[in-house]
Biopython code that builds the backbone (N, CA, C, O; Angstrom):
import numpy as np
from Bio.PDB.StructureBuilder import StructureBuilder

atoms = [
    (1, "ASN", "N", (-1.196, 27.779, 6.264)),
    (1, "ASN", "CA", (-0.160, 26.764, 6.426)),
    (1, "ASN", "C", (0.375, 26.360, 5.067)),
    (1, "ASN", "O", (-0.288, 26.528, 4.043)),
    (2, "LEU", "N", (1.555, 25.838, 5.075)),
    (2, "LEU", "CA", (2.192, 25.362, 3.859)),
    (2, "LEU", "C", (2.751, 23.974, 4.132)),
    (2, "LEU", "O", (3.523, 23.780, 5.071)),
    (3, "ILE", "N", (2.360, 23.015, 3.308)),
    (3, "ILE", "CA", (2.897, 21.660, 3.399)),
    (3, "ILE", "C", (3.902, 21.516, 2.270)),
    (3, "ILE", "O", (3.575, 21.756, 1.108)),
    (4, "VAL", "N", (5.118, 21.129, 2.604)),
    (4, "VAL", "CA", (6.180, 20.986, 1.606)),
    (4, "VAL", "C", (6.744, 19.578, 1.701)),
    (4, "VAL", "O", (7.168, 19.136, 2.769)),
    (5, "ARG", "N", (6.744, 18.877, 0.571)),
    (5, "ARG", "CA", (7.347, 17.546, 0.493)),
    (5, "ARG", "C", (8.396, 17.594, -0.605)),
    (5, "ARG", "O", (8.250, 18.329, -1.582)),
    (6, "ASN", "N", (9.449, 16.814, -0.444)),
    (6, "ASN", "CA", (10.463, 16.775, -1.494)),
    (6, "ASN", "C", (10.943, 15.348, -1.688)),
    (6, "ASN", "O", (10.755, 14.483, -0.832)),
    (7, "ASN", "N", (11.566, 15.128, -2.832)),
    (7, "ASN", "CA", (12.141, 13.815, -3.117)),
    (7, "ASN", "C", (13.663, 13.943, -3.212)),
    (7, "ASN", "O", (14.220, 15.034, -3.090)),
    (8, "LEU", "N", (14.311, 12.817, -3.429)),
    (8, "LEU", "CA", (15.777, 12.803, -3.481)),
    (8, "LEU", "C", (16.334, 13.517, -4.711)),
    (8, "LEU", "O", (17.522, 13.836, -4.752)),
    (9, "LYS", "N", (15.487, 13.772, -5.719)),
    (9, "LYS", "CA", (15.924, 14.495, -6.912)),
    (9, "LYS", "C", (15.856, 16.009, -6.725)),
    (9, "LYS", "O", (16.244, 16.762, -7.619)),
    (10, "GLY", "N", (15.363, 16.460, -5.566)),
    (10, "GLY", "CA", (15.267, 17.894, -5.316)),
    (10, "GLY", "C", (14.011, 18.532, -5.869)),
    (10, "GLY", "O", (13.946, 19.753, -6.015)),
    (11, "GLU", "N", (13.007, 17.716, -6.179)),
    (11, "GLU", "CA", (11.723, 18.232, -6.635)),
    (11, "GLU", "C", (10.793, 18.385, -5.432)),
    (11, "GLU", "O", (10.947, 17.700, -4.421)),
    (12, "PHE", "N", (9.825, 19.299, -5.560)),
    (12, "PHE", "CA", (8.951, 19.604, -4.433)),
    (12, "PHE", "C", (7.477, 19.523, -4.802)),
    (12, "PHE", "O", (7.071, 19.845, -5.919)),
    (13, "MET", "N", (6.690, 19.083, -3.823)),
    (13, "MET", "CA", (5.238, 19.211, -3.857)),
    (13, "MET", "C", (4.890, 20.215, -2.762)),
    (13, "MET", "O", (5.360, 20.105, -1.630)),
    (14, "VAL", "N", (4.068, 21.185, -3.112)),
    (14, "VAL", "CA", (3.663, 22.207, -2.149)),
    (14, "VAL", "C", (2.136, 22.252, -2.107)),
    (14, "VAL", "O", (1.467, 22.273, -3.140)),
    (15, "VAL", "N", (1.605, 22.265, -0.884)),
    (15, "VAL", "CA", (0.162, 22.403, -0.671)),
    (15, "VAL", "C", (-0.058, 23.626, 0.219)),
    (15, "VAL", "O", (0.420, 23.677, 1.352)),
    (16, "LEU", "N", (-0.774, 24.590, -0.301)),
    (16, "LEU", "CA", (-1.136, 25.775, 0.474)),
    (16, "LEU", "C", (-2.480, 25.505, 1.148)),
    (16, "LEU", "O", (-3.462, 25.180, 0.480)),
    (17, "VAL", "N", (-2.519, 25.641, 2.464)),
    (17, "VAL", "CA", (-3.749, 25.423, 3.232)),
    (17, "VAL", "C", (-4.268, 26.787, 3.670)),
    (17, "VAL", "O", (-3.586, 27.533, 4.373)),
    (18, "VAL", "N", (-5.492, 27.099, 3.238)),
    (18, "VAL", "CA", (-6.100, 28.385, 3.587)),
    (18, "VAL", "C", (-7.358, 28.153, 4.417)),
    (18, "VAL", "O", (-7.937, 27.067, 4.403)),
    (19, "ARG", "N", (-7.760, 29.166, 5.121)),
    (19, "ARG", "CA", (-8.893, 29.046, 6.058)),
    (19, "ARG", "C", (-10.246, 29.228, 5.375)),
    (19, "ARG", "O", (-11.229, 28.593, 5.756)),
    (20, "HIS", "N", (-10.294, 30.102, 4.358)),
    (20, "HIS", "CA", (-11.561, 30.445, 3.711)),
    (20, "HIS", "C", (-11.444, 30.276, 2.199)),
    (20, "HIS", "O", (-10.360, 30.390, 1.627)),
    (21, "GLU", "N", (-12.555, 30.009, 1.582)),
    (21, "GLU", "CA", (-12.640, 29.958, 0.120)),
    (21, "GLU", "C", (-12.392, 31.365, -0.409)),
    (21, "GLU", "O", (-13.168, 32.281, -0.134)),
    (22, "ASP", "N", (-11.318, 31.537, -1.164)),
    (22, "ASP", "CA", (-10.985, 32.862, -1.669)),
    (22, "ASP", "C", (-10.067, 32.697, -2.872)),
    (22, "ASP", "O", (-8.949, 32.197, -2.746)),
    (23, "GLU", "N", (-10.540, 33.117, -4.030)),
    (23, "GLU", "CA", (-9.728, 32.965, -5.236)),
    (23, "GLU", "C", (-8.546, 33.927, -5.267)),
    (23, "GLU", "O", (-7.741, 33.882, -6.197)),
    (24, "ALA", "N", (-8.430, 34.786, -4.277)),
    (24, "ALA", "CA", (-7.258, 35.654, -4.171)),
    (24, "ALA", "C", (-6.000, 34.830, -3.938)),
    (24, "ALA", "O", (-4.886, 35.334, -4.077)),
    (25, "VAL", "N", (-6.181, 33.564, -3.583)),
    (25, "VAL", "CA", (-5.040, 32.674, -3.372)),
    (25, "VAL", "C", (-4.367, 32.314, -4.709)),
    (25, "VAL", "O", (-3.189, 31.956, -4.734)),
    (26, "LEU", "N", (-5.105, 32.406, -5.799)),
    (26, "LEU", "CA", (-4.567, 31.984, -7.099)),
    (26, "LEU", "C", (-3.333, 32.782, -7.529)),
    (26, "LEU", "O", (-2.381, 32.174, -8.018)),
    (27, "PRO", "N", (-3.298, 34.105, -7.374)),
    (27, "PRO", "CA", (-2.065, 34.832, -7.712)),
    (27, "PRO", "C", (-0.869, 34.414, -6.848)),
    (27, "PRO", "O", (0.267, 34.397, -7.321)),
    (28, "LEU", "N", (-1.129, 34.081, -5.592)),
    (28, "LEU", "CA", (-0.047, 33.609, -4.724)),
    (28, "LEU", "C", (0.504, 32.280, -5.236)),
    (28, "LEU", "O", (1.718, 32.079, -5.279)),
    (29, "LEU", "N", (-0.391, 31.377, -5.621)),
    (29, "LEU", "CA", (0.051, 30.093, -6.176)),
    (29, "LEU", "C", (0.842, 30.303, -7.468)),
    (29, "LEU", "O", (1.858, 29.647, -7.696)),
    (30, "GLU", "N", (0.373, 31.208, -8.296)),
    (30, "GLU", "CA", (1.079, 31.501, -9.552)),
    (30, "GLU", "C", (2.469, 32.058, -9.265)),
    (30, "GLU", "O", (3.430, 31.711, -9.951)),
    (31, "ALA", "N", (2.582, 32.919, -8.258)),
    (31, "ALA", "CA", (3.890, 33.472, -7.884)),
    (31, "ALA", "C", (4.823, 32.375, -7.377)),
    (31, "ALA", "O", (6.008, 32.371, -7.713)),
    (32, "LEU", "N", (4.306, 31.446, -6.573)),
    (32, "LEU", "CA", (5.122, 30.313, -6.113)),
    (32, "LEU", "C", (5.629, 29.498, -7.300)),
    (32, "LEU", "O", (6.799, 29.119, -7.363)),
    (33, "LYS", "N", (4.726, 29.239, -8.231)),
    (33, "LYS", "CA", (5.079, 28.455, -9.424)),
    (33, "LYS", "C", (6.184, 29.141, -10.230)),
    (33, "LYS", "O", (7.123, 28.485, -10.682)),
    (34, "GLN", "N", (6.073, 30.456, -10.409)),
    (34, "GLN", "CA", (7.053, 31.196, -11.200)),
    (34, "GLN", "C", (8.394, 31.331, -10.477)),
    (34, "GLN", "O", (9.449, 31.235, -11.104)),
    (35, "GLU", "N", (8.356, 31.550, -9.183)),
    (35, "GLU", "CA", (9.568, 31.815, -8.405)),
    (35, "GLU", "C", (10.379, 30.559, -8.103)),
    (35, "GLU", "O", (11.599, 30.622, -7.954)),
    (36, "PHE", "N", (9.697, 29.419, -8.013)),
    (36, "PHE", "CA", (10.361, 28.174, -7.610)),
    (36, "PHE", "C", (10.088, 27.069, -8.630)),
    (36, "PHE", "O", (9.148, 26.293, -8.457)),
    (37, "PRO", "N", (10.892, 26.986, -9.686)),
    (37, "PRO", "CA", (10.655, 25.977, -10.728)),
    (37, "PRO", "C", (10.821, 24.539, -10.230)),
    (37, "PRO", "O", (10.381, 23.598, -10.891)),
    (38, "GLN", "N", (11.455, 24.367, -9.068)),
    (38, "GLN", "CA", (11.614, 23.014, -8.527)),
    (38, "GLN", "C", (10.312, 22.475, -7.926)),
    (38, "GLN", "O", (10.249, 21.308, -7.539)),
    (39, "ILE", "N", (9.272, 23.315, -7.843)),
    (39, "ILE", "CA", (7.950, 22.833, -7.427)),
    (39, "ILE", "C", (7.324, 22.144, -8.634)),
    (39, "ILE", "O", (6.942, 22.802, -9.601)),
    (40, "VAL", "N", (7.222, 20.833, -8.575)),
    (40, "VAL", "CA", (6.685, 20.063, -9.698)),
    (40, "VAL", "C", (5.227, 19.679, -9.484)),
    (40, "VAL", "O", (4.586, 19.157, -10.396)),
    (41, "SER", "N", (4.697, 19.930, -8.291)),
    (41, "SER", "CA", (3.307, 19.607, -7.975)),
    (41, "SER", "C", (2.795, 20.655, -6.989)),
    (41, "SER", "O", (3.296, 20.767, -5.870)),
    (42, "LEU", "N", (1.786, 21.423, -7.419)),
    (42, "LEU", "CA", (1.304, 22.544, -6.604)),
    (42, "LEU", "C", (-0.200, 22.411, -6.381)),
    (42, "LEU", "O", (-0.977, 22.274, -7.326)),
    (43, "TRP", "N", (-0.591, 22.456, -5.100)),
    (43, "TRP", "CA", (-1.978, 22.231, -4.690)),
    (43, "TRP", "C", (-2.423, 23.308, -3.712)),
    (43, "TRP", "O", (-1.611, 24.066, -3.183)),
    (44, "TRP", "N", (-3.750, 23.359, -3.481)),
    (44, "TRP", "CA", (-4.290, 24.161, -2.391)),
    (44, "TRP", "C", (-5.533, 23.489, -1.857)),
    (44, "TRP", "O", (-6.201, 22.725, -2.555)),
    (45, "VAL", "N", (-5.834, 23.788, -0.596)),
    (45, "VAL", "CA", (-6.986, 23.186, 0.068)),
    (45, "VAL", "C", (-7.547, 24.199, 1.062)),
    (45, "VAL", "O", (-6.800, 24.934, 1.708)),
    (46, "VAL", "N", (-8.868, 24.223, 1.173)),
    (46, "VAL", "CA", (-9.539, 25.094, 2.138)),
    (46, "VAL", "C", (-9.855, 24.263, 3.376)),
    (46, "VAL", "O", (-10.535, 23.240, 3.292)),
    (47, "ASN", "N", (-9.356, 24.712, 4.527)),
    (47, "ASN", "CA", (-9.646, 24.042, 5.797)),
    (47, "ASN", "C", (-10.355, 25.032, 6.729)),
    (47, "ASN", "O", (-9.701, 25.816, 7.417)),
    (48, "PRO", "N", (-11.699, 24.992, 6.750)),
    (48, "PRO", "CA", (-12.442, 25.916, 7.606)),
    (48, "PRO", "C", (-12.550, 25.443, 9.058)),
    (48, "PRO", "O", (-13.097, 26.151, 9.903)),
    (49, "LYS", "N", (-12.035, 24.262, 9.342)),
    (49, "LYS", "CA", (-12.170, 23.666, 10.677)),
    (49, "LYS", "C", (-11.188, 24.294, 11.663)),
    (49, "LYS", "O", (-10.276, 25.025, 11.277)),
    (50, "LYS", "N", (-11.392, 23.996, 12.923)),
    (50, "LYS", "CA", (-10.502, 24.506, 13.968)),
    (50, "LYS", "C", (-9.386, 23.524, 14.283)),
    (50, "LYS", "O", (-8.680, 23.684, 15.279)),
    (51, "ASN", "N", (-9.221, 22.517, 13.451)),
    (51, "ASN", "CA", (-8.107, 21.581, 13.629)),
    (51, "ASN", "C", (-7.349, 21.480, 12.317)),
    (51, "ASN", "O", (-7.771, 22.040, 11.305)),
    (52, "ASP", "N", (-6.248, 20.778, 12.333)),
    (52, "ASP", "CA", (-5.401, 20.719, 11.136)),
    (52, "ASP", "C", (-5.548, 19.421, 10.350)),
    (52, "ASP", "O", (-4.704, 19.128, 9.503)),
    (53, "THR", "N", (-6.592, 18.636, 10.601)),
    (53, "THR", "CA", (-6.783, 17.413, 9.823)),
    (53, "THR", "C", (-7.287, 17.773, 8.431)),
    (53, "THR", "O", (-8.192, 18.593, 8.274)),
    (54, "LEU", "N", (-6.691, 17.152, 7.438)),
    (54, "LEU", "CA", (-7.011, 17.482, 6.050)),
    (54, "LEU", "C", (-7.596, 16.309, 5.273)),
    (54, "LEU", "O", (-8.020, 16.477, 4.129)),
    (55, "TYR", "N", (-7.626, 15.128, 5.875)),
    (55, "TYR", "CA", (-7.975, 13.922, 5.126)),
    (55, "TYR", "C", (-9.403, 13.903, 4.608)),
    (55, "TYR", "O", (-9.707, 13.138, 3.692)),
    (56, "ASP", "N", (-10.282, 14.713, 5.160)),
    (56, "ASP", "CA", (-11.673, 14.740, 4.720)),
    (56, "ASP", "C", (-11.972, 15.931, 3.807)),
    (56, "ASP", "O", (-13.135, 16.222, 3.526)),
    (57, "LEU", "N", (-10.939, 16.611, 3.352)),
    (57, "LEU", "CA", (-11.125, 17.814, 2.549)),
    (57, "LEU", "C", (-10.764, 17.582, 1.088)),
    (57, "LEU", "O", (-10.060, 16.632, 0.745)),
    (58, "GLU", "N", (-11.264, 18.472, 0.238)),
    (58, "GLU", "CA", (-10.993, 18.386, -1.200)),
    (58, "GLU", "C", (-9.733, 19.180, -1.548)),
    (58, "GLU", "O", (-9.685, 20.399, -1.382)),
    (59, "PHE", "N", (-8.728, 18.476, -2.026)),
    (59, "PHE", "CA", (-7.494, 19.126, -2.468)),
    (59, "PHE", "C", (-7.682, 19.577, -3.912)),
    (59, "PHE", "O", (-8.259, 18.859, -4.727)),
    (60, "ARG", "N", (-7.192, 20.765, -4.215)),
    (60, "ARG", "CA", (-7.344, 21.331, -5.558)),
    (60, "ARG", "C", (-5.977, 21.427, -6.220)),
    (60, "ARG", "O", (-5.061, 22.076, -5.715)),
    (61, "HIS", "N", (-5.872, 20.776, -7.343)),
    (61, "HIS", "CA", (-4.610, 20.760, -8.079)),
    (61, "HIS", "C", (-4.482, 22.067, -8.853)),
    (61, "HIS", "O", (-5.378, 22.430, -9.616)),
    (62, "PHE", "N", (-3.372, 22.772, -8.658)),
    (62, "PHE", "CA", (-3.162, 24.050, -9.335)),
    (62, "PHE", "C", (-2.281, 23.896, -10.563)),
    (62, "PHE", "O", (-2.621, 24.398, -11.634)),
    (63, "SER", "N", (-1.139, 23.199, -10.422)),
    (63, "SER", "CA", (-0.250, 23.052, -11.577)),
    (63, "SER", "C", (0.724, 21.901, -11.379)),
    (63, "SER", "O", (0.925, 21.406, -10.270)),
    (64, "GLY", "N", (1.318, 21.493, -12.491)),
    (64, "GLY", "CA", (2.332, 20.441, -12.465)),
    (64, "GLY", "C", (1.733, 19.054, -12.380)),
    (64, "GLY", "O", (0.577, 18.825, -12.736)),
    (65, "GLU", "N", (2.555, 18.132, -11.896)),
    (65, "GLU", "CA", (2.121, 16.749, -11.747)),
    (65, "GLU", "C", (1.107, 16.635, -10.612)),
    (65, "GLU", "O", (1.047, 17.493, -9.732)),
    (66, "SER", "N", (0.320, 15.576, -10.643)),
    (66, "SER", "CA", (-0.635, 15.358, -9.551)),
    (66, "SER", "C", (-0.007, 14.572, -8.412)),
    (66, "SER", "O", (-0.671, 14.268, -7.421)),
    (67, "PHE", "N", (1.258, 14.247, -8.549)),
    (67, "PHE", "CA", (1.966, 13.478, -7.526)),
    (67, "PHE", "C", (3.447, 13.811, -7.582)),
    (67, "PHE", "O", (3.926, 14.399, -8.551)),
    (68, "LEU", "N", (4.157, 13.437, -6.546)),
    (68, "LEU", "CA", (5.613, 13.546, -6.480)),
    (68, "LEU", "C", (6.147, 12.129, -6.618)),
    (68, "LEU", "O", (5.644, 11.220, -5.958)),
    (69, "THR", "N", (7.140, 11.922, -7.449)),
    (69, "THR", "CA", (7.691, 10.585, -7.652)),
    (69, "THR", "C", (8.976, 10.430, -6.855)),
    (69, "THR", "O", (9.859, 11.286, -6.903)),
    (70, "GLU", "N", (9.070, 9.333, -6.126)),
    (70, "GLU", "CA", (10.286, 8.981, -5.389)),
    (70, "GLU", "C", (10.703, 7.591, -5.836)),
    (70, "GLU", "O", (9.858, 6.721, -6.048)),
    (71, "GLU", "N", (11.997, 7.382, -5.978)),
    (71, "GLU", "CA", (12.513, 6.068, -6.359)),
    (71, "GLU", "C", (13.413, 5.557, -5.246)),
    (71, "GLU", "O", (14.264, 6.277, -4.725)),
    (72, "MET", "N", (13.198, 4.288, -4.896)),
    (72, "MET", "CA", (14.008, 3.664, -3.862)),
    (72, "MET", "C", (14.310, 2.230, -4.288)),
    (72, "MET", "O", (13.413, 1.393, -4.393)),
    (73, "GLU", "N", (15.575, 1.970, -4.528)),
    (73, "GLU", "CA", (16.045, 0.643, -4.924)),
    (73, "GLU", "C", (15.260, 0.077, -6.106)),
    (73, "GLU", "O", (14.864, -1.088, -6.099)),
    (74, "GLY", "N", (15.044, 0.910, -7.111)),
    (74, "GLY", "CA", (14.371, 0.465, -8.318)),
    (74, "GLY", "C", (12.855, 0.494, -8.252)),
    (74, "GLY", "O", (12.196, 0.253, -9.264)),
    (75, "LEU", "N", (12.286, 0.781, -7.097)),
    (75, "LEU", "CA", (10.835, 0.895, -6.960)),
    (75, "LEU", "C", (10.452, 2.366, -7.046)),
    (75, "LEU", "O", (11.080, 3.220, -6.420)),
    (76, "LYS", "N", (9.413, 2.652, -7.827)),
    (76, "LYS", "CA", (8.946, 4.028, -7.956)),
    (76, "LYS", "C", (7.657, 4.194, -7.165)),
    (76, "LYS", "O", (6.745, 3.372, -7.253)),
    (77, "PHE", "N", (7.599, 5.267, -6.393)),
    (77, "PHE", "CA", (6.436, 5.580, -5.581)),
    (77, "PHE", "C", (5.838, 6.891, -6.066)),
    (77, "PHE", "O", (6.554, 7.872, -6.269)),
    (78, "ARG", "N", (4.522, 6.901, -6.251)),
    (78, "ARG", "CA", (3.801, 8.115, -6.611)),
    (78, "ARG", "C", (3.149, 8.637, -5.341)),
    (78, "ARG", "O", (2.247, 8.005, -4.791)),
    (79, "ILE", "N", (3.601, 9.775, -4.885)),
    (79, "ILE", "CA", (3.170, 10.317, -3.604)),
    (79, "ILE", "C", (2.201, 11.471, -3.851)),
    (79, "ILE", "O", (2.561, 12.488, -4.442)),
    (80, "SER", "N", (0.981, 11.293, -3.391)),
    (80, "SER", "CA", (-0.037, 12.337, -3.530)),
    (80, "SER", "C", (-0.035, 13.202, -2.268)),
    (80, "SER", "O", (0.654, 12.875, -1.302)),
    (81, "PRO", "N", (-0.792, 14.293, -2.261)),
    (81, "PRO", "CA", (-0.810, 15.133, -1.058)),
    (81, "PRO", "C", (-1.253, 14.389, 0.205)),
    (81, "PRO", "O", (-0.832, 14.744, 1.306)),
    (82, "LEU", "N", (-2.086, 13.376, 0.062)),
    (82, "LEU", "CA", (-2.577, 12.648, 1.232)),
    (82, "LEU", "C", (-1.822, 11.350, 1.504)),
    (82, "LEU", "O", (-2.135, 10.652, 2.469)),
    (83, "SER", "N", (-0.847, 11.014, 0.683)),
    (83, "SER", "CA", (-0.084, 9.779, 0.893)),
    (83, "SER", "C", (0.806, 9.892, 2.117)),
    (83, "SER", "O", (1.345, 10.955, 2.422)),
    (84, "PHE", "N", (0.947, 8.766, 2.813)),
    (84, "PHE", "CA", (1.985, 8.711, 3.835)),
    (84, "PHE", "C", (3.245, 8.219, 3.150)),
    (84, "PHE", "O", (3.209, 7.230, 2.418)),
    (85, "TYR", "N", (4.338, 8.887, 3.374)),
    (85, "TYR", "CA", (5.636, 8.439, 2.890)),
    (85, "TYR", "C", (6.661, 8.916, 3.905)),
    (85, "TYR", "O", (6.475, 9.948, 4.551)),
    (86, "GLN", "N", (7.723, 8.174, 4.038)),
    (86, "GLN", "CA", (8.755, 8.512, 5.016)),
    (86, "GLN", "C", (9.242, 9.946, 4.795)),
    (86, "GLN", "O", (9.511, 10.348, 3.663)),
    (87, "THR", "N", (9.352, 10.702, 5.867)),
    (87, "THR", "CA", (9.804, 12.090, 5.739)),
    (87, "THR", "C", (11.300, 12.189, 5.472)),
    (87, "THR", "O", (11.784, 13.228, 5.022)),
    (88, "ASN", "N", (12.027, 11.123, 5.746)),
    (88, "ASN", "CA", (13.461, 11.089, 5.496)),
    (88, "ASN", "C", (13.767, 9.843, 4.664)),
    (88, "ASN", "O", (14.149, 8.813, 5.219)),
    (89, "PRO", "N", (13.602, 9.922, 3.329)),
    (89, "PRO", "CA", (13.772, 8.731, 2.500)),
    (89, "PRO", "C", (15.180, 8.147, 2.529)),
    (89, "PRO", "O", (15.346, 6.941, 2.346)),
    (90, "GLU", "N", (16.191, 8.970, 2.755)),
    (90, "GLU", "CA", (17.557, 8.431, 2.837)),
    (90, "GLU", "C", (17.687, 7.502, 4.040)),
    (90, "GLU", "O", (18.285, 6.431, 3.938)),
    (91, "GLN", "N", (17.133, 7.905, 5.165)),
    (91, "GLN", "CA", (17.187, 7.058, 6.355)),
    (91, "GLN", "C", (16.281, 5.839, 6.199)),
    (91, "GLN", "O", (16.617, 4.758, 6.682)),
    (92, "ALA", "N", (15.144, 5.996, 5.535)),
    (92, "ALA", "CA", (14.257, 4.858, 5.286)),
    (92, "ALA", "C", (14.991, 3.792, 4.479)),
    (92, "ALA", "O", (14.867, 2.601, 4.763)),
    (93, "LEU", "N", (15.750, 4.213, 3.481)),
    (93, "LEU", "CA", (16.529, 3.273, 2.680)),
    (93, "LEU", "C", (17.531, 2.529, 3.558)),
    (93, "LEU", "O", (17.702, 1.318, 3.417)),
    (94, "THR", "N", (18.186, 3.241, 4.453)),
    (94, "THR", "CA", (19.122, 2.603, 5.384)),
    (94, "THR", "C", (18.401, 1.574, 6.251)),
    (94, "THR", "O", (18.908, 0.470, 6.446)),
    (95, "LEU", "N", (17.235, 1.920, 6.768)),
    (95, "LEU", "CA", (16.466, 0.991, 7.604)),
    (95, "LEU", "C", (16.049, -0.252, 6.827)),
    (95, "LEU", "O", (16.128, -1.364, 7.350)),
    (96, "TYR", "N", (15.604, -0.075, 5.580)),
    (96, "TYR", "CA", (15.230, -1.230, 4.757)),
    (96, "TYR", "C", (16.431, -2.150, 4.539)),
    (96, "TYR", "O", (16.303, -3.373, 4.599)),
    (97, "ARG", "N", (17.579, -1.562, 4.289)),
    (97, "ARG", "CA", (18.783, -2.379, 4.066)),
    (97, "ARG", "C", (19.179, -3.146, 5.326)),
    (97, "ARG", "O", (19.551, -4.317, 5.243)),
    (98, "VAL", "N", (19.102, -2.503, 6.488)),
    (98, "VAL", "CA", (19.422, -3.175, 7.755)),
    (98, "VAL", "C", (18.428, -4.303, 8.018)),
    (98, "VAL", "O", (18.826, -5.401, 8.408)),
    (99, "ALA", "N", (17.143, -4.043, 7.810)),
    (99, "ALA", "CA", (16.125, -5.079, 8.022)),
    (99, "ALA", "C", (16.369, -6.268, 7.096)),
    (99, "ALA", "O", (16.240, -7.420, 7.513)),
    (100, "ARG", "N", (16.718, -5.992, 5.849)),
    (100, "ARG", "CA", (16.987, -7.073, 4.890)),
    (100, "ARG", "C", (18.206, -7.880, 5.328)),
    (100, "ARG", "O", (18.213, -9.106, 5.217)),
    (101, "GLU", "N", (19.231, -7.200, 5.823)),
    (101, "GLU", "CA", (20.434, -7.883, 6.294)),
    (101, "GLU", "C", (20.118, -8.761, 7.508)),
    (101, "GLU", "O", (20.545, -9.914, 7.564)),
    (102, "PHE", "N", (19.376, -8.226, 8.475)),
    (102, "PHE", "CA", (19.009, -8.992, 9.669)),
    (102, "PHE", "C", (18.145, -10.203, 9.323)),
    (102, "PHE", "O", (18.231, -11.236, 9.987)),
    (103, "ALA", "N", (17.318, -10.079, 8.290)),
    (103, "ALA", "CA", (16.420, -11.176, 7.917)),
    (103, "ALA", "C", (17.178, -12.347, 7.296)),
    (103, "ALA", "O", (16.673, -13.469, 7.284)),
    (104, "GLY", "N", (18.370, -12.104, 6.786)),
    (104, "GLY", "CA", (19.163, -13.184, 6.196)),
    (104, "GLY", "C", (18.482, -13.852, 5.014)),
    (104, "GLY", "O", (18.500, -15.077, 4.894)),
    (105, "LEU", "N", (17.890, -13.067, 4.157)),
    (105, "LEU", "CA", (17.140, -13.609, 3.021)),
    (105, "LEU", "C", (18.060, -14.259, 1.997)),
    (105, "LEU", "O", (19.180, -13.805, 1.762)),
    (106, "THR", "N", (17.562, -15.327, 1.397)),
    (106, "THR", "CA", (18.333, -16.046, 0.383)),
    (106, "THR", "C", (17.905, -15.693, -1.032)),
    (106, "THR", "O", (18.617, -15.994, -1.990)),
    (107, "GLY", "N", (16.748, -15.059, -1.168)),
    (107, "GLY", "CA", (16.229, -14.740, -2.499)),
    (107, "GLY", "C", (15.119, -15.671, -2.924)),
    (107, "GLY", "O", (14.500, -15.457, -3.966)),
    (108, "LYS", "N", (14.852, -16.697, -2.142)),
    (108, "LYS", "CA", (13.799, -17.663, -2.474)),
    (108, "LYS", "C", (12.504, -17.392, -1.706)),
    (108, "LYS", "O", (11.487, -18.040, -1.950)),
    (109, "GLU", "N", (12.543, -16.446, -0.791)),
    (109, "GLU", "CA", (11.384, -16.159, 0.036)),
    (109, "GLU", "C", (10.452, -15.158, -0.648)),
    (109, "GLU", "O", (10.856, -14.406, -1.535)),
    (110, "THR", "N", (9.209, -15.175, -0.213)),
    (110, "THR", "CA", (8.272, -14.119, -0.564)),
    (110, "THR", "C", (8.144, -13.233, 0.662)),
    (110, "THR", "O", (7.813, -13.710, 1.747)),
    (111, "VAL", "N", (8.404, -11.951, 0.491)),
    (111, "VAL", "CA", (8.399, -11.016, 1.613)),
    (111, "VAL", "C", (7.303, -9.983, 1.373)),
    (111, "VAL", "O", (7.184, -9.426, 0.282)),
    (112, "TYR", "N", (6.514, -9.739, 2.400)),
    (112, "TYR", "CA", (5.457, -8.736, 2.335)),
    (112, "TYR", "C", (5.821, -7.563, 3.239)),
    (112, "TYR", "O", (6.194, -7.749, 4.397)),
    (113, "ASP", "N", (5.710, -6.367, 2.699)),
    (113, "ASP", "CA", (5.952, -5.147, 3.464)),
    (113, "ASP", "C", (4.588, -4.635, 3.920)),
    (113, "ASP", "O", (3.952, -3.838, 3.230)),
    (114, "LEU", "N", (4.150, -5.097, 5.080)),
    (114, "LEU", "CA", (2.816, -4.769, 5.572)),
    (114, "LEU", "C", (2.876, -3.699, 6.650)),
    (114, "LEU", "O", (3.769, -3.699, 7.497)),
    (115, "TYR", "N", (1.933, -2.807, 6.606)),
    (115, "TYR", "CA", (1.732, -1.807, 7.652)),
    (115, "TYR", "C", (2.903, -0.840, 7.811)),
    (115, "TYR", "O", (3.070, -0.250, 8.879)),
    (116, "SER", "N", (3.693, -0.673, 6.797)),
    (116, "SER", "CA", (4.825, 0.247, 6.917)),
    (116, "SER", "C", (4.459, 1.663, 6.478)),
    (116, "SER", "O", (5.199, 2.610, 6.745)),
    (117, "GLY", "N", (3.323, 1.805, 5.809)),
    (117, "GLY", "CA", (2.886, 3.133, 5.409)),
    (117, "GLY", "C", (3.655, 3.722, 4.251)),
    (117, "GLY", "O", (3.691, 4.944, 4.106)),
    (118, "THR", "N", (4.260, 2.915, 3.434)),
    (118, "THR", "CA", (5.042, 3.420, 2.313)),
    (118, "THR", "C", (4.144, 3.639, 1.111)),
    (118, "THR", "O", (3.379, 2.756, 0.724)),
    (119, "GLY", "N", (4.245, 4.835, 0.517)),
    (119, "GLY", "CA", (3.532, 5.125, -0.715)),
    (119, "GLY", "C", (2.110, 5.550, -0.524)),
    (119, "GLY", "O", (1.410, 5.821, -1.500)),
]
sb = StructureBuilder()
sb.init_structure("model")
sb.init_model(0)
sb.init_chain("A")
sb.init_seg("    ")
for serial, (resi, resn, name, xyz) in enumerate(atoms, 1):
    if name == "N":
        sb.init_residue(resn, " ", resi, " ")
    sb.init_atom(name, np.array(xyz, "f"), 0.0, 1.0, " ", f" {name:<3s}", serial, name[0])
structure = sb.get_structure()
């Protein structure tokens, strides 16, 4: 499997998921790195299980940054392979703006963004 995440700047994080421990994967990762310079964060993980859950596994950093950076309205988010972040950041920005408009904020309130899964 291949997990691909991208940000609004056109940068990519790629995680290659393999079934067995095999260093033969390293040349493939190197080829991805050489062929696609827009990959700024490259990882791999071994998943020997019969399901696709990865949260209990060790991710191995191959090259580049250890995270993908996304910026939204002046806030910077560092997104790791296991981070939850909106899959459509452009639409997320629209939703945040609509919510802010509906809330009728004056600028004197303290607002908490709880349970939204951002970052």
